[in-house]
C-alpha positions, 0 to 999 in steps of 0.5 A: 690505317687507310689514311696512312697512305698520305703520309707513308710509303706503300712499303711502310704501310704494308709493313704496318699491316703485317705487324698488325696481323702477325700471328693471326690466322690466314683468313684474317690476313687475307681480309685485312689485305682485301680492305686495300683491294677494295679501295683499289677496286672502288677507285679510292684516291690515290689508287696507285698507292693502294695497288702498291700496298696490295702488291707489297703485302702480297709479297710478304705473305707465306705461300699458304696465305698467298694462295688463299688471297689469290683465290679470294681475289679471283672469286670475291669480285666476280660481279663488278661494274665495268670500270671496277673490272678494269681496276681489278685487271690492273691489280691482277697484272701488278700481282703477276696473276695476269699478263697485260696481254690477257688483261686488255680485253675482258672475256665473253662472260665479262662483256656479257655481264657489262651489257646486261648491267648497261655499262657496255653500251659502246660494244652494244652499238658496235654489235648492232652495226655488225650483226654478223659479229656475234 
């Protein structure tokens, strides 16, 4: 199914996914959707297509399943690398869960996590130069 993005439009892939999970429980539907989220977050190519598939699937979900999906998306990817966090923010903007304004700069906890993981080196250097900043 994931290879279908090379040959089919994101909407066609979303339709196929929804046919596969028809009459399944909401958890199964969310987990099937999360397979495409993971491809988007991990930077699989073509990333834009994965984002479009996730948005197309999310638009087809009933309210209960959509709420479960949004909760899973918010809680499942808490500890991500800095570049993964950027992709996750773009996906959340595409889903309408965040605005571009909110997504431009990570919160203090995300920035702290990046520093602890060693992926926030430019911010660490900036902090060393401007000690009064924090």
